[in-house]
C-alpha angles and dihedrals in degrees: 000000000000118000090258092050092049091050091050089048091052092059092044092050092045091057091044093050091047089053090051090047091052090052091050092047091056092049090046089069092054130078106278125230107206127194130171131239090191141336109325090351107119127188130187138190087259090062092051096043093050090046091053093047095049097043093048092053095044091046091052095046097040107028115191095021112119115247110206101197129169098230097039126101106267089227089070092065102025093128097047094116090063095051123095091226135017139175120235114204132187101177093191114014110193102032090166089058091045089055091046089049095225094134096239103124136098148190112245129191121174137176124213124193123189089354096305130105109251105163137025140178125187122183125182111213092205105067095001097246110166130192130192134180146133146127108337087000111099110220115258143161113235114220123216087246092056097260120140122218117192116240128219132170120242125274094228108138102175129066088219087068097037134106114215119198117206136180117287093204102035099055113188106189097183092053094047091048089052090050089055091049090052088055099248104176098223137005114199124188112219138171127240125029088236094056092048093048091048090055089056093046092053094044091244086121131017105214140019114192134175117176119201118010112011105181123263137314090271087062091059111033102074093038092050094050093049098042093048090048087052091055100266134118133239130193140140116277092272094054097257121132117256112252113216090190092058118136090237128053092211119109088212095159095059132246133266121190117178145156085255094246090076098042096097097046090046091052087053090051090050090047091055091047093050094038096233135093123257118241120267112256 
């Protein structure tokens, strides 16, 4: 996309994600019917309804562009790795938290071009907070009244002053113990990759880290675009860039989202946790 096309897409996707979030918010107040796609992998009608809404609109606006969406049939996006650009959609990121009704879940829509995240939108159905950013799209929070507030990551440069957000559902005790030994000021469990990444993008937290398996590519694309646009840095847990043309959707080498200043010390922390050195950059 050209810069103008990406900026236009950002506004379109923001409205689309807000519509999906409003749908989810209405369903959140109802009795939930929960089924499971796998062990500890819940799905609800809200996931499916939001998925349908988002994919239909993206497909109409951008015909022919693959839409890699969590609740879609994989056959519909089987050739995404060969496409120059693809959408990555998590219609309800944090379904466990949606079911628990703790408010920590989000709608996430990301765009990747040539294997790199270039646009992201995250909307939180509870409270309506919305975040946008990408290449040629300065990061901002969209207010319910239409106002835009610029986003920038924190300026914290020491782990002893940093707040680290970690998964509420994928507890990694060894990593959290190592964080404490490194002197990290505060470790906060939180639901939804999107919510955690938004906290880094706004400077409300300084680092989001998940060693080991860290969901799928749709859990990383929108967060990466927004955080990088806000001045941060995103990689896997070994320091390598995330490839959105990878043959597998799994983020099986973890995820590290930081304010950029803390990326190197966090890679060292992850190295010590994993027992192997990070690559030289």
